[in-house]
N, C-alpha and C positions, 0 to 999 in steps of 0.2 A: 498219832495226832497229825492233823492236816491243817496246813495255814491257806487261809483264803483272803485275796487283797481285792477288795473293789475300788476302782480308782475313777472318781467321778470327773473325767476330761480335765485332769491335772494339766497345765500348761508348762510347767516346769522342769518334767522329766518323763521319760518312757518307762510307765510302772512295770510293765513285763520285763524288761532289761534290768531295770533295778533289783527286782525281787528275786527273778532266777538266778541272778549271779550269787545271791547269798542262800536260797532255798529251790533248789531246781525242780523241786515235785511239788510247789505250790501251785494252787489253781488263781488265776488273775481272770478279773470280770472288768472290761474296759467299757464305760459306759460314755455316750456321748454328751452328756449334760450332768450338771449337780442334781441327783434327783432325791437329795435329802437324806437324812441320818437313818430313819427308820426303815424306808423303803430300801435304801442300799445294803444294809445288815441283812433285811430280809432275802434280797438278791443273793448276797454272799452265802447265806445259810442254806439256801436251794441247792448249792454246790457240793454238799457233804451230806454224809450221814454218819452221825457218832452216838455216843452217850451222853455226851454234854456239849453244849456251846458256850464259847468264850467269845464276847463282843469287846473289842478294844480300839481304842480312837487311834488316830494316826499320830497325834500328839502326845503320846505316852510312851514311856521307855521302861521294859523289863528288867530293872537292875538286878532283880532276883530271879533266876531261871526256874527256879521251884515254885513260884507263885501259882502257876497253871494247875500242875500236878496237886497241890495242896488245896487249891479251890475244889477242885474235881473230888479228892479225897472228902473232904467236910461234905459235900453232897451225897456222896455214896454212904457215908456214916450218918446221915441225918434225913431219912427219906422225907421227912415232915419239912425241909426245908426245901421251896422252890426257886430258890435264888441266893446265891453268895456274892458278896463283893469286898475287896480289900480296901484298905486305907490310902486315899491318893495323898501324895506329896507333891511339893515344889523341888526346884532344883537344889534348893538349898536343904532340903530334907525336912521343911516345916510341914506339919501336916494341914490339909485343906479341910474345909467343912463341906463334905460329899455326901453323908447320909443325915435325912433331914424328916421332918414331919411332914405330912400332907399339907397341903398350903390352903388356906383360905381364898376366896374369890378374889380380895382387894391385894393379893400379896406382890402383884407386880408394881401396883399404885404406890406400894410402901416401898419398894426397891428403887424405883425410878423418879420418884418426886420427893419434896422437901417433906412430905409426910414423915418419912423414914427417920428424918432428923429429931421429930417430936420424941416426947418422953414415951408415948404409947406406943408409937412407932418403932423405936428402938427395943421396947418389950415384946412387942410381935417378932421383931426381926430374931430376936435371942431364941424365943421359942422355937419359931420354924427352923433354924439351924441347930436347934439342940444343944444350945451354949450350957444346960444345965446337966448334961449327960457327960460321964467320963468315957473321953474318947480312946482311954487304952483298954476298957473291956469290951470282950466279944459280946454281942447283944442283937436282939431282934428289934429293927426299925421300920418305919413306915415305907421309905424308898431311899434309892441310892442314885447318884450321878451315873448316867449312862456311859461314861468315858470306859470304865471297865465293869462289867459284870457276868457272871457265869449261872447256865441254867442246865438242869437235867433236860435230854432229849424229850422225855417224855411231858414235861411240862411246857415246854417250848411248842410241841405240836398241838396240846390243848389250846394253848393261846392264839395259835395262828400267826404268830410272830408280832411285830410292831404293827401298831395302827398307822398305816402308811398316809393317812390323812394329816398326820402333822409332819411339815417338812423340816423343822428344827424347833427343838423346845419342846418339852410336855410329854414327848413320845416315850421317856423313861419313866415319869410319874405316872402315865396311865398303864405302861407295861407292869410296874410294880404293883400298881392298884389292883390290876387282873389277877396277878399272881396271888394276892392276899384274899381276893375275891374266891379263887378257886378253893381257898382254905390253905394254903401253904404259908410256911414263913419266910422271910427276909433277913438275913444275917449279915451282919457287919463285922468283918474280920479285921481289927487292926493290927493284928501281929504279923499281917502280910501288907506289902505296900508296893505299889505302882508309882512310878513318877509321872507327873502330869504337867506340861508346860503351857497349858492354855491360858491364853489373856484375852479377856472380852474385847470384842471387836469396836465396840462402842466407849470403851473406856476413857478415851480422850475428848468425849463431846460432851460437855457440860450442860449444853441448853438441851432442853427436853424436845422441843419442837425439831430442832435440827437434827438431834438424835433420830427421831422418828423418820425424817425425810432423809438423812444421808446414810443411815446404817440397814441394811438388808438384815441384819441378823436382829435388829431392834423390832423391825416390822414384824420378822418372823415369830418372834417372841410373843409380841401382840398377838397375832394370828393364831397362835397356837394356844395360846391363855383364852382365847374366846372360844375355840374348837373344844378345847378340855372341858369347859364349863357349860357348852352347850349339850356336849355328850353325857355328862354325868349330871346335870341339872342339880337337885337338892337330895340326890342319893348319899347317904352318909357314907364317908371314906373308911375303910376298915383298918382302923389304927390298932398299931402294935400295944399301946398304951392299955386298950380297953381290955385286951386279953391277959396283960400282964399283972392289972391292978386286981 
């Protein structure tokens, strides 16, 4: 197993000193700017060659040291699976909704406007977030949040990595969609868990216009939403439900 850390010009610490203090043989990639989620992961993956690639956000904690091996074991035992992901939980242990159905084009509008408070908006959000699924059961899903995901190297090579046109957001949906397009399954494994401490940057900005003006994350989300739908157009998303029904 080899650890690769990509540092996007973090101003708070020297990444190489911090990482090498704990993992002396880790590979460190120091970048002079924040080049985005997908592009940074692509750069890190280029440093190593293995049987699997595990992508892990810096705001996660591996409280269970067996998670990585168990994800890889699942992929080895199920060659039809092109991507596996654990349950993400908060610091309090509460499960987060991180496996979802592919989004309709209007999903960000439902999320970021008062439309989401209507009866229709709540019904759509519940469907998108798979509220009707039993989150305790291992199952095939459409896509998983990119905070933690594991792929076989053979699948990663066929994909060519993340589409680096997405600076942040939608790169995980796009990757999962391409995995399914290749004919592989995506598996959600709730018996495995990783702590995720992420908090939305724009959570405290209630005014929608101010949110767009002040939050780079919000602007990035909107830009990636447009790029995603321009890329895929009217091409039907290969949903897990269509294969399971």
